[in-house]
Backbone atoms as SQL, in Angstrom:
CREATE TABLE atoms (id INTEGER PRIMARY KEY, chain TEXT, resi INTEGER, resn TEXT, atom TEXT, x REAL, y REAL, z REAL);
INSERT INTO atoms VALUES
  (1, 'A', 1, 'MET', 'N', 0.715, -1.338, 0.038),
  (2, 'A', 1, 'MET', 'CA', -0.012, 0.071, 0.046),
  (3, 'A', 1, 'MET', 'C', 0.663, 1.402, 0.119),
  (4, 'A', 2, 'ASN', 'N', 2.034, 1.120, 0.838),
  (5, 'A', 2, 'ASN', 'CA', 2.921, 2.445, 0.744),
  (6, 'A', 2, 'ASN', 'C', 3.414, 2.705, -0.656),
  (7, 'A', 3, 'ALA', 'N', 3.838, 1.696, -1.163),
  (8, 'A', 3, 'ALA', 'CA', 4.336, 1.661, -2.573),
  (9, 'A', 3, 'ALA', 'C', 3.329, 2.449, -3.338),
  (10, 'A', 4, 'ALA', 'N', 2.060, 2.108, -3.367),
  (11, 'A', 4, 'ALA', 'CA', 1.358, 2.933, -4.247),
  (12, 'A', 4, 'ALA', 'C', 0.924, 4.302, -4.142),
  (13, 'A', 5, 'ILE', 'N', 1.089, 4.392, -2.808),
  (14, 'A', 5, 'ILE', 'CA', 0.842, 5.698, -2.148),
  (15, 'A', 5, 'ILE', 'C', 2.043, 6.624, -2.503),
  (16, 'A', 6, 'ASP', 'N', 3.272, 6.084, -2.585),
  (17, 'A', 6, 'ASP', 'CA', 4.276, 6.748, -3.098),
  (18, 'A', 6, 'ASP', 'C', 4.498, 7.035, -4.466),
  (19, 'A', 7, 'GLU', 'N', 3.941, 6.062, -5.215),
  (20, 'A', 7, 'GLU', 'CA', 3.771, 6.148, -6.887),
  (21, 'A', 7, 'GLU', 'C', 3.076, 7.432, -7.269),
  (22, 'A', 8, 'LEU', 'N', 1.986, 7.340, -6.491),
  (23, 'A', 8, 'LEU', 'CA', 0.792, 8.458, -6.782),
  (24, 'A', 8, 'LEU', 'C', 1.592, 9.814, -6.403),
  (25, 'A', 9, 'ARG', 'N', 2.137, 10.149, -5.242),
  (26, 'A', 9, 'ARG', 'CA', 2.988, 11.216, -4.888),
  (27, 'A', 9, 'ARG', 'C', 3.787, 11.565, -5.710),
  (28, 'A', 10, 'THR', 'N', 4.488, 10.712, -6.359),
  (29, 'A', 10, 'THR', 'CA', 5.688, 10.782, -7.354),
  (30, 'A', 10, 'THR', 'C', 5.199, 11.314, -8.458),
  (31, 'A', 11, 'MET', 'N', 3.819, 10.688, -9.036),
  (32, 'A', 11, 'MET', 'CA', 3.273, 11.101, -10.324),
  (33, 'A', 11, 'MET', 'C', 2.682, 12.599, -10.180),
  (34, 'A', 12, 'ALA', 'N', 2.056, 12.845, -9.073),
  (35, 'A', 12, 'ALA', 'CA', 1.512, 14.199, -8.884),
  (36, 'A', 12, 'ALA', 'C', 2.779, 15.250, -8.928),
  (37, 'A', 13, 'SER', 'N', 3.835, 15.133, -8.096),
  (38, 'A', 13, 'SER', 'CA', 4.998, 15.791, -8.021),
  (39, 'A', 13, 'SER', 'C', 5.369, 16.238, -9.311),
  (40, 'A', 14, 'ASP', 'N', 5.667, 14.876, -10.228),
  (41, 'A', 14, 'ASP', 'CA', 6.360, 15.064, -11.544),
  (42, 'A', 14, 'ASP', 'C', 5.346, 15.791, -12.340),
  (43, 'A', 15, 'THR', 'N', 3.857, 15.657, -12.467),
  (44, 'A', 15, 'THR', 'CA', 2.957, 16.316, -13.302),
  (45, 'A', 15, 'THR', 'C', 3.075, 18.075, -12.904),
  (46, 'A', 16, 'ALA', 'N', 3.055, 18.222, -11.707),
  (47, 'A', 16, 'ALA', 'CA', 3.194, 19.860, -10.989),
  (48, 'A', 16, 'ALA', 'C', 4.353, 20.269, -11.646),
  (49, 'A', 17, 'LYS', 'N', 5.653, 19.768, -11.792),
  (50, 'A', 17, 'LYS', 'CA', 6.790, 20.372, -12.274),
  (51, 'A', 17, 'LYS', 'C', 6.865, 20.518, -13.818),
  (52, 'A', 18, 'LEU', 'N', 6.120, 19.852, -14.310),
  (53, 'A', 18, 'LEU', 'CA', 6.058, 19.677, -15.931),
  (54, 'A', 18, 'LEU', 'C', 5.101, 20.618, -16.450),
  (55, 'A', 19, 'HIS', 'N', 3.957, 21.220, -15.661),
  (56, 'A', 19, 'HIS', 'CA', 3.030, 22.302, -15.701),
  (57, 'A', 19, 'HIS', 'C', 3.372, 23.379, -15.080),
  (58, 'A', 20, 'GLY', 'N', 4.356, 23.278, -14.344),
  (59, 'A', 20, 'GLY', 'CA', 4.782, 24.622, -13.698),
  (60, 'A', 20, 'GLY', 'C', 4.058, 25.182, -12.689),
  (61, 'A', 21, 'VAL', 'N', 3.418, 24.198, -11.986),
  (62, 'A', 21, 'VAL', 'CA', 2.584, 24.584, -10.609),
  (63, 'A', 21, 'VAL', 'C', 3.011, 23.910, -9.409),
  (64, 'A', 22, 'SER', 'N', 2.336, 24.323, -8.372),
  (65, 'A', 22, 'SER', 'CA', 2.649, 23.595, -7.099),
  (66, 'A', 22, 'SER', 'C', 2.115, 22.314, -7.124),
  (67, 'A', 23, 'LEU', 'N', 2.609, 21.199, -6.017),
  (68, 'A', 23, 'LEU', 'CA', 1.955, 20.085, -5.892),
  (69, 'A', 23, 'LEU', 'C', 0.699, 20.308, -5.473),
  (70, 'A', 24, 'PRO', 'N', 0.246, 21.296, -4.326),
  (71, 'A', 24, 'PRO', 'CA', -1.030, 21.370, -3.870),
  (72, 'A', 24, 'PRO', 'C', -1.970, 21.524, -4.741),
  (73, 'A', 25, 'GLU', 'N', -1.604, 22.523, -5.763),
  (74, 'A', 25, 'GLU', 'CA', -2.522, 23.172, -7.154),
  (75, 'A', 25, 'GLU', 'C', -2.847, 22.033, -8.035),
  (76, 'A', 26, 'ILE', 'N', -1.783, 20.872, -8.181),
  (77, 'A', 26, 'ILE', 'CA', -2.197, 19.868, -8.961),
  (78, 'A', 26, 'ILE', 'C', -3.195, 18.947, -8.318),
  (79, 'A', 27, 'LEU', 'N', -3.294, 19.106, -6.860),
  (80, 'A', 27, 'LEU', 'CA', -4.072, 17.850, -6.168),
  (81, 'A', 27, 'LEU', 'C', -5.526, 18.706, -6.136),
  (82, 'A', 28, 'VAL', 'N', -5.381, 20.111, -5.996),
  (83, 'A', 28, 'VAL', 'CA', -6.883, 20.823, -6.077),
  (84, 'A', 28, 'VAL', 'C', -7.229, 20.402, -7.432),
  (85, 'A', 29, 'TYR', 'N', -6.819, 20.768, -8.616),
  (86, 'A', 29, 'TYR', 'CA', -7.103, 20.441, -9.994),
  (87, 'A', 29, 'TYR', 'C', -7.644, 18.959, -10.067),
  (88, 'A', 30, 'ALA', 'N', -6.949, 17.887, -9.593),
  (89, 'A', 30, 'ALA', 'CA', -7.220, 16.530, -9.695),
  (90, 'A', 30, 'ALA', 'C', -8.665, 16.320, -8.876),
  (91, 'A', 31, 'THR', 'N', -8.557, 16.977, -7.534),
  (92, 'A', 31, 'THR', 'CA', -9.879, 16.539, -6.904),
  (93, 'A', 31, 'THR', 'C', -11.135, 17.247, -7.618),
  (94, 'A', 32, 'ALA', 'N', -10.863, 18.464, -8.177),
  (95, 'A', 32, 'ALA', 'CA', -11.869, 19.270, -8.804),
  (96, 'A', 32, 'ALA', 'C', -12.567, 18.262, -10.023),
  (97, 'A', 33, 'TYR', 'N', -11.428, 17.678, -10.833),
  (98, 'A', 33, 'TYR', 'CA', -11.682, 17.061, -11.842),
  (99, 'A', 33, 'TYR', 'C', -12.645, 15.705, -11.455),
  (100, 'A', 34, 'GLU', 'N', -12.222, 15.200, -10.625),
  (101, 'A', 34, 'GLU', 'CA', -13.063, 13.857, -9.912),
  (102, 'A', 34, 'GLU', 'C', -14.520, 14.272, -9.446),
  (103, 'A', 35, 'LEU', 'N', -14.712, 15.523, -8.906),
  (104, 'A', 35, 'LEU', 'CA', -15.861, 15.610, -8.444),
  (105, 'A', 35, 'LEU', 'C', -16.648, 16.141, -9.760),
  (106, 'A', 36, 'ILE', 'N', -16.219, 16.670, -10.509),
  (107, 'A', 36, 'ILE', 'CA', -16.829, 16.958, -11.897),
  (108, 'A', 36, 'ILE', 'C', -17.342, 15.526, -12.772),
  (109, 'A', 37, 'LYS', 'N', -16.482, 14.702, -12.485),
  (110, 'A', 37, 'LYS', 'CA', -16.457, 13.621, -13.258),
  (111, 'A', 37, 'LYS', 'C', -17.816, 12.770, -12.709),
  (112, 'A', 38, 'GLN', 'N', -17.985, 12.749, -11.421),
  (113, 'A', 38, 'GLN', 'CA', -18.876, 12.349, -10.677),
  (114, 'A', 38, 'GLN', 'C', -20.388, 12.795, -11.030),
  (115, 'A', 39, 'VAL', 'N', -20.362, 13.998, -11.044),
  (116, 'A', 39, 'VAL', 'CA', -21.746, 14.922, -11.524),
  (117, 'A', 39, 'VAL', 'C', -21.874, 14.443, -13.145),
  (118, 'A', 40, 'SER', 'N', -21.043, 14.826, -14.038),
  (119, 'A', 40, 'SER', 'CA', -21.349, 14.560, -15.232),
  (120, 'A', 40, 'SER', 'C', -20.213, 13.881, -16.142),
  (121, 'A', 41, 'PRO', 'N', -20.427, 12.580, -15.955),
  (122, 'A', 41, 'PRO', 'CA', -19.153, 11.692, -16.406),
  (123, 'A', 41, 'PRO', 'C', -18.918, 11.795, -18.022),
  (124, 'A', 42, 'LYS', 'N', -19.803, 12.206, -18.704),
  (125, 'A', 42, 'LYS', 'CA', -19.715, 12.389, -20.371),
  (126, 'A', 42, 'LYS', 'C', -19.049, 13.485, -20.762),
  (127, 'A', 43, 'ASN', 'N', -19.401, 14.815, -19.827),
  (128, 'A', 43, 'ASN', 'CA', -18.880, 16.192, -20.256),
  (129, 'A', 43, 'ASN', 'C', -17.946, 16.736, -19.225),
  (130, 'A', 44, 'ALA', 'N', -17.217, 15.637, -18.288),
  (131, 'A', 44, 'ALA', 'CA', -16.185, 16.190, -17.346),
  (132, 'A', 44, 'ALA', 'C', -15.018, 17.055, -17.943),
  (133, 'A', 45, 'ILE', 'N', -14.408, 16.456, -18.966),
  (134, 'A', 45, 'ILE', 'CA', -13.303, 17.125, -19.509),
  (135, 'A', 45, 'ILE', 'C', -13.710, 18.250, -20.015),
  (136, 'A', 46, 'GLY', 'N', -14.610, 18.595, -20.564),
  (137, 'A', 46, 'GLY', 'CA', -15.014, 19.918, -21.156),
  (138, 'A', 46, 'GLY', 'C', -15.449, 20.832, -20.236),
  (139, 'A', 47, 'ILE', 'N', -16.139, 20.404, -19.092),
  (140, 'A', 47, 'ILE', 'CA', -16.463, 21.399, -18.059),
  (141, 'A', 47, 'ILE', 'C', -15.250, 21.796, -17.260),
  (142, 'A', 48, 'PHE', 'N', -14.281, 20.535, -17.135),
  (143, 'A', 48, 'PHE', 'CA', -13.361, 21.070, -16.299),
  (144, 'A', 48, 'PHE', 'C', -12.164, 22.399, -17.237),
  (145, 'A', 49, 'ALA', 'N', -12.249, 22.071, -18.442),
  (146, 'A', 49, 'ALA', 'CA', -11.268, 22.793, -19.234),
  (147, 'A', 49, 'ALA', 'C', -12.044, 24.165, -19.182),
  (148, 'A', 50, 'GLU', 'N', -13.381, 24.443, -19.491),
  (149, 'A', 50, 'GLU', 'CA', -14.014, 25.681, -19.246),
  (150, 'A', 50, 'GLU', 'C', -13.761, 26.373, -18.031),
  (151, 'A', 51, 'ALA', 'N', -13.598, 25.526, -16.994),
  (152, 'A', 51, 'ALA', 'CA', -13.499, 26.061, -15.361),
  (153, 'A', 51, 'ALA', 'C', -11.875, 26.614, -15.290),
  (154, 'A', 52, 'LEU', 'N', -10.965, 25.868, -16.201),
  (155, 'A', 52, 'LEU', 'CA', -9.753, 26.343, -15.990),
  (156, 'A', 52, 'LEU', 'C', -9.455, 27.812, -16.772),
  (157, 'A', 53, 'VAL', 'N', -10.352, 27.972, -17.950),
  (158, 'A', 53, 'VAL', 'CA', -10.132, 28.971, -18.748),
  (159, 'A', 53, 'VAL', 'C', -10.715, 30.203, -17.855),
  (160, 'A', 54, 'VAL', 'N', -11.849, 30.036, -17.500),
  (161, 'A', 54, 'VAL', 'CA', -12.632, 30.953, -16.636),
  (162, 'A', 54, 'VAL', 'C', -11.375, 31.198, -15.173),
  (163, 'A', 55, 'LEU', 'N', -10.955, 30.650, -14.641),
  (164, 'A', 55, 'LEU', 'CA', -9.826, 30.717, -13.635),
  (165, 'A', 55, 'LEU', 'C', -8.774, 31.464, -14.156),
  (166, 'A', 56, 'LYS', 'N', -8.050, 31.103, -15.024),
  (167, 'A', 56, 'LYS', 'CA', -7.049, 31.993, -15.982),
  (168, 'A', 56, 'LYS', 'C', -7.496, 33.157, -16.244),
  (169, 'A', 57, 'LYS', 'N', -8.681, 33.415, -17.083),
  (170, 'A', 57, 'LYS', 'CA', -9.042, 34.761, -16.844),
  (171, 'A', 57, 'LYS', 'C', -8.971, 35.588, -15.848),
  (172, 'A', 58, 'ALA', 'N', -9.464, 35.177, -14.831),
  (173, 'A', 58, 'ALA', 'CA', -9.784, 35.638, -13.431),
  (174, 'A', 58, 'ALA', 'C', -8.314, 36.146, -12.775),
  (175, 'A', 59, 'GLY', 'N', -7.436, 35.175, -13.172),
  (176, 'A', 59, 'GLY', 'CA', -6.042, 35.634, -12.668),
  (177, 'A', 59, 'GLY', 'C', -5.758, 34.678, -11.494),
  (178, 'A', 60, 'ALA', 'N', -6.503, 33.531, -11.347),
  (179, 'A', 60, 'ALA', 'CA', -6.208, 32.553, -10.251),
  (180, 'A', 60, 'ALA', 'C', -5.178, 31.536, -10.821);
């Protein structure tokens, strides 16, 4: 179990570095995407992308 957690932590950290954001920020994005996916599985990626555009325009 610890190996799986370490692997997820490494993947999240690598993704954060790749996209130039912090690890907590990546975790917030991942959580938001998962919540959107639960509400609207077919449209999750589109809704998530629209939300990111709005956040970027707002300077977040």
